[in-house]
N, C-alpha and C positions, 0 to 999 in steps of 0.2 A: 207393782208388776202386773201386767195384764195376763189373765189366765187364758188357757188354751181355748175354752169355750168362747170367751169374749173375742179372742182373735178371729175365730171362725165367723162369728157374727159380724165383725168388722169387715172381713173380706166379702161376705155375702152382701153387705150393705153397699160396698163399693161397686159391686156388679149391678145392683138394682138402681143405684143413683148414678146415672151414666156420665154426668158432666159437671164440672165446676166452670164458672164463667167469669169473664170480665164484661159486665153489662149483660146479666143473665137474660134480660128480656129480648136480646137481639137474636137469639137462635134457639133451636130445639134439635136435640140428637135423638134419632130413633133407629131401630133395627134390632136384630137378635143379639148383636155384639158378640159374635163368634168369628173366629178366624175365617177369612175368605168371604163371609156373608156381607152383603152391602150395608154400609153405614150411611144413613141419610142425615144430612144436617140442613135444616131450613133456617135461613136468616131473614129477618124482617128488614127489608130495604126500601128503596124508593118506589113509590106507587107508579105503575105504568100499565099500558096495554100493549099487546103484541104488535100493533100497527103504528105505534108512536114513532115520531121523528123528533129530533131536536130536544132531548136525545132519543136515539134508537136504543131500546133496552138490550138488544143483542149485539150491537156494534159499538156503541159509544160508552159502554162500561166494560171493564175487564175485572172479572171475579175469579180469584185464585185462592185456594186454601192450602197453607203449608202444614203438612202433618209431620210429626217427628215420632219415630217408633221407640219402643222400649230400649232398643239397642243404640239409639241415637241416629238412625238413618232418616234422612229427610226426603219427603215426597211432595211435589207441588202439583195439585189437582185442579183443573179448571172447573168452575161452576157455571150456572146458567140461570136466566130469568125463566120463571115457571108460572107466571100469572097468579091465580089464586091457589096454586098447588094441587088442584083437583081437576085440571083440564080447562078451567075457565081462563079467558084471554086477558083479564084485567086483575091486578092484585099487587101484592107486595112481597111475594115469595121468591127468594133467590136461593137456589138449591144446589147442593153438591152431593155426589155419591162417591164413596170411598171404599176400596177393597183392602182391608188390613191383612198383612201377611205375617204378623207376629202377635203373640199373646202378651198381655200386660197393659200397661198404661201408655196410651197415645196422647200426645199433646197437639193442639192445632191452633192456628192463628189465621184469620181472614185478611186478605188484601183485596180491597175494593176501590178501584180507581176509575176516574171519569175523564174522558177526552175524546175528540173526534177520531173515530175508527180505531180506538185503542184496543178493542178486543182482539184484533189480528196482529197487533204489535208484539214483538218479542223483547222489546226494551223494558226492563223492569221499572225504570223510572219514568216512563211515559205517563202523561196526564197528571192528575192530582188525586190524593186520597180523599174519599168522601164516604158518606153513609156509615155503614157498620165496619169500615176498615179498621183493623186492629182488634176486633172482637176475638177473644181467645177462650179456650176451654180444654177439657180432657175427657177421655172415656176409657173404659177398661174392656179389653177383649179377652174372652175365654177361648179355650181350645175349640177347634172345629168339631162340629157334630159328626160322629162316625156314621150316623144314619142320614147325613145330608143327601139331598137328591142330586143326581147328575154330576156335573162338573164341580159342584161346591164341595164334594167329598175329597177332591184331590188338589184343589187350588188352581192357580193360573196355568194355562197352556203356553209354553214358551219355547223359543229356539234354544237348543241345548248343545250347539256346536257340531251337530252331525246331520244325518239325513232324515231324522224324525223329530217332530216336536215332542215335548215331554211336559207332563204336569209337575208343578213344583213339588207337591207332596204325593205324587203318584207315579204311574208308569208312563211308558212311551205310547204315543197315539198313532193310529193308522186310520186314515180317512177313507170313508166309503160314502160319498154324498150324492146329492142331486143338484144338477146345474139348472134345473127347470122347475117351475116357471121363473124366469128372471124377473118378471113383474109380479112376484108373489105379493107385494104390498099393495097392489091394486085390488084390495079386498072390499067388496061392495058396502060393507057396513062400517068401514073405518071412516071417521069424520073427514069431511072436505076432500072426498075422492070422487069427483064428478064423472070421471071417465073409467070407473072401476070395471074390471073384466071378470072377476071371480066371486063366486059365492061358496064354493067348496061344500055344497049341501050334502053330498054323499058322505062327508066326514062328520056330520053332526052327531051320529050315533057313537062316534069314537070319543066324544067328550065324556068325561067322568065326573061324578059328584065330587066336589072339592076342588076341581080345576078352576083356574081363573076365568073371568068373563067380564064384560062391561055392557052397559045399556040393556040389562034384562034379557040376555041371550044373544047379543050381537057377536060376541067373540067365540061362540061355541064351535062354529064350523072350522075356523082356522086353527083354533086350539086342538080340536079333534084331529085335524090333518097332521099336526105335529105329533100327536099321540100315535097315530098310525105309523108315521115314518119311524118313530122310535121303536115301535113294536117289531118292525122288520129290519131293525139295526142300521137304518140310515143315520149317519151321525154328522152330516153337514148339509146346510142349505145355502144356495148362491142366489143373491137377489140385488136388485138395483134400488137404492133409496131415492134416486132422481133420474128419471128417464124422459124428461122434457125434451122434445125434438128427436127422440129415439124411436124404437120400434113400437112400443106400447103407448107412449105419451100419456101415461096414466098413474104415475107415482112421483110424489115430490113431498118434501117436508115443509113447504112454505105456506104462509097464511093466505097469500094470494093478493089480488087476482092473478091467475096464471093461465097463459095460453099454452096448452099442452103441445102444440106444434113447435114451440120455441119462438121467442120474441125479445127484442131489446127492451120492450116495455114491461116485461115480467119483473115482479118485485121479488128478488132473491136475497133480500136482506132482513126479512121478518119471518119468523117461524111459527107454525101452528102448534101451540103447546098441547092442545087437546088431541090432535092426531098423534103427536110424538108420545104422548102418554099411553095411547092405545098400542102403538108400536112397541113400547117398552114392555107392556104386558105380554105381547107375543114373544119378544126376544127373551125375556126372563123365563118364560115357560119352556122355550126351546133349550135353554141352558140346563134347566132342571130335568129335562128329558135326555140330556146327553147329546145335544145337537149343536155343533159349531155354527157360528154366524159368519158367513162369507159375504162381507159388504163389498159390492162392486160399485164404485163411486161415479163412474162415467160410462157412457155407452159409445159404440163405434160410430154412430151416425154423426155427420158434420154438425147438424143443428144442435145436437146434444152437447158436443164438445164446445161449440161456440156459446152455448147458453150462459156459461159462467165466464165472465171477463173476456169474451170473444176468443176463447181457447188459449188464454194466457193464465199465468199464475198470479192472480190479483185478489182484490178484497173479497169478491163473492165466493171464490173457491176456498180461500182461507177460512172465511166465516162458516161455510158449509162443513168443512173438515172439523173446525173447532167445536161446532155445535154437536156433531155426532160423537166426537171424542168425549165432550163433557157429559153427554147424556148416557152413553153406552159403554165407555171404555172400562168401567168397573166390572163388567161381566167377564167371567174367567176365560172363556174360549171363543175368540173371534179373530178374524183376519181382515186386514184392509187391502182391497184390490183397487189400485188407483184408476184403472180404466179397462173396459172391455175393448180388445182390438185397438190398442193405443195408436197403432201405425196404419190404420185403415181409413179410407176416405180423406180426412184431414189428419195428418200425423201430429200427435203431441210429441214434440222433440224430446229425445232421450234426456237431454240436459234439464228440460222442464220437469219430466217425470221424476228425475233424481231430486230436483228441488222440492217437489211435492212430497217425496218420501222423507226428505230431511225435515220438512215441517211436521210430519207425524212423529219423527224421532224427538223433535223439540217439544211438542205439545202433549203427546200421549204419555202419561206418567208411567204406564205399565209396559211400554215397548212391545205391543202386540205385533205379530208378524205382518210384514208389508210385502206386497207383490204387485205385478202388473200383467195383464192378459195381452195377447198379441194375435196378429194374423200373419200368415205366410210361414216361411221356413224358420224353425226355432233358432238355428245357428246364427242367422242374420238378425232376427228380430230381438233376440235376447242377449246378443253379444255385448251391448253396452252395460248390461246389469250383471254379467258374470263376475262372481267373487266380490260384488259390492255389498258390504255388510248391512246396508239399508234394505236389502232385498233378501230376506232369509228363506223365502219359499218361491217356487216358480208357479206360473199359471199358464201351462202350455195348451195351445189349441192345435192338435195334430192327431192324425191317425197312425203315425209312425212310432211304434212302441220301442224301437231300438234306442230312441233318444234318452230313455231313462238311464240306461247304463252309460251311454256316452256322456250325458251331462253330469252324472255322479263323478265320473273320472275327471272331466274338465274342471268342475268347480272345486274338487278336492285339490287337484294339481295347481289351481290358481290361488289356493290358500284359504278358501272359505266355502266349505261344503254347504250346498243349498238343498233344502227339502224339495223333492221333485213332485209337484202337483200336476197331474194330467187332468185338466179341467174340462176339456171338450174333445170328443171324437167327432169333429164336424167335417162333413155333413152326415156322418154315419149315425143318424138318430136312433135312439133306443125305441123299439116298438114291440108289439106282441109277437112278431114272427122271428126276431133276430136274437133273442136272449141266449140261445144255445151257442150261436156263433160269437156273440160278444163275450161270453164266458171264456171261450177258447182263445179268442183273438186279443182281448183286452184285459179282462179281470185277472186271470192267473199270470199271464206274461208280465203285466205291470207290477203286480204285488211281488212276484218272485224275482223281479229285477231291482226292487227297492224303491218303488214309486207309490204314489197316492192316486185315488180315483174319484172323479165326479162324472156322472152320466148326464148327457143332454138328451132330451127327447123333443120331438116336434110339437111345439106348443099349440098347434092347431088340432092336435089329435087327442081330444078328450082330456086335456091337461088338468081339469079340475079334480079328477079322481086319481090319486096316486096309486090306487090298486091296479090300474091299467098296466103298470110296469112292475108288478110284483115279482115276476121271474127274475128280473135284473136285480132287484133288491135282495131276493133270496140267495141267488148265486154269489152276489158280492158279500153277503153276510157269511156264507159258508167259507169263502176263501179267507176272510178276515178272522173268523173263529179258528180256522186251521193255524194261522200264523200266531194269533194272540195266545192261544192255549198250548201251543207246542214248540214255538220258536223264540229264541232271544233275537228277534228280527233286527233290532237296532244294532246288534253286534255282527250281523251277517253280511256277506258280500255275494253278488252274482258271480258265478264262475261256470258258465255254460260249457267251457272247453272240457270239463270233467266228464261230460256225458257223450257217449260215442255210439253211433250205429242204430238210431231209433227212427221210427216213422215221423213224418212231418204233417202239418195241417195247413192247407192253403185257405186263408181267410180272404175276405173281400179286399183288405188293404195290406195284410201282412202274411208272410210265410212264417208260421210258428214252428220252430224247430225244437221247442221245449226249453225249459229253464232249470238251472241249478242255482240254489241259494244256499250258501254254506257258511258255517262257522267251522273252519278247517279242523279236522281231526276230532270234532265233537258232534256236529249235527248237520245233516244235509236234507234239504227239501227239493224234490225233483218233480217238475210238472211235465206230463206226457200228454200232448194234445190229442194223440191217437196212440193206443196201446197195442196195436197189432205186432209191432216190433219194438221192444222196450230197450234194447241195447244194453250197454254196460256203463258202470260208473268207475272212474279211476280213483281208487283209494290207496294208491301206492305210498302216499305220504301219511297214511293213517293206520297205524298198527292196531291190532286187537279186534275185539268183537263189537258188532253193532246189532241192534234190533231193527228189523225192517217191517214197516206197516204200510198197508194200502189205504188211501183215502179217496172216497168217491165225491168229486166236486159237485155232482148233481144232487146227491142226497144230503151232503154235509156230514157224512159219518164214515168212520173207519170200517173196512170190510175185510173178511177173510181172516186167516190166522196169522199171528206174528211169526216171523222166521228170524234165525240168527245168520248173520253173514260175517266173514272175517276180512278185515282190511289187510293192507300191505300189498295190494295188487289190484287188478281189474276185477270188478264184481258184476256178474250178470244180474240184472234186476228181475228177470223171469216174467211170467205171465200174470196179469191181474186176476182177481178172484172171479170176474165175469166181464162180459161186454167189452172185448178187446177193441172194438171199433170206436168206442167212446174214449173220453179223456179220463185220466187218473193222475193222482198225486202220490208220491212215495216219500215216506219219512224214514230216514236212517238216523238213529240216535244211540248213544252209549247206553248199555243196560244199567 
């Protein structure tokens, strides 16, 4: 019989020795081997360079790894060619990243098949097995680190059947992001970025000892920019991985040569592994700072839409999607946005957009949320995607905030509640002068209607320094903190009819009458865009006592004394602690 001490040592040995193998020389497992943290497996495969043809290492091989969990669940994860594994364009490294969601012993087996254009085929039997196909092994996953950084503490962010995304091992998530700059990846010291626009030099001091970097300081500015955004509670960034032929013409994942204006001669079938390695450093750091990655995969301009397969769903587009999924889908919090303004200039037909979404459902092993951005009236542009389960979130471009409550009602009644993302208030750019109005016209009305926010700013207006928009970030953070710390917002519903007889605020695009967000009979949040006349709240259906508190949206703090109010009828909200010409929020909760 094995003694207790021997059993402990055996368990520790299993954690230290991460894999058993069939053909042990074929691969190497690395990573912290904790739940949700990325597991990397490097396979020794055919030697290639990124510009090879016959075969093309990206297109003419299909590399999948089948993982089986301790409970018996199977997950098929796409892998990718990675040159020498360190950013070099030639080598024998074929890599897969995997995000485990169970503790215990995981078993894996590689499928490596060769054939013309096989990478984009969904036929399991296409091509023929070659190289390391059949290599198998196992590793042991320990519990997640309670001190893990950012999203790794809570696991994957997922659609949860309602109006908010939720972390698998954590709470519900409320977006407060930046929509700009959309060409974030045109960072001057990223490899092979000849038309780069940004240096982010003002954010170099925000880089901290121990943060990631590359090239002896090349990454410091963009990593520092992420640190700054995290410090002001921005938790989402929107960016284009490929804007050839678009506005910027300065970001793409390809090895080249590339004409940034768009061209049929562009090589969109070979990827720059060095550049993508540097992108991965940026993306990983964003996740550890609590920043979601909003991948916007196409741009509105006709040349950008035509760049891949002449605006059809063909080999180039599928390979582009597959490469991004293989390299980045293991990250816990991201969103795939199929196109900016899909229906502008040259329309990507709704049926094609749905086909693209289905491809993500088929290839992304983690089912990250998928959406599409639009131009024009929401009701018309998004009608084809209403209640389509392939589109779990919206990406609305509109100044009309009433659409949040309207779409919540419509999508629920259609049988599939969609998370309401308000991603651009276009052309109402954020700037140094309009933060106060945007707080009243967008931030509070959208959040207390049950929506999500990203701010767009004019990218010609000093866009390299995110501090230029700090009032917007601060006000957005105050509103999110109010909700996250005081409300079960995922259980609440807008019910503005409960509030009667109060002042209104005329914004540039919206008449703001105030908002009521309620969990009936338990908790009520009321937003007053002007507090000169606060009116009353109908609590006729809520008997008993409530505690009333005033919250200052400008300072982010509660103010004045708590008071007791009794339900069962109409309750006067009374005067705010100060500044009645300003906006205020009121919280009523059971004592």
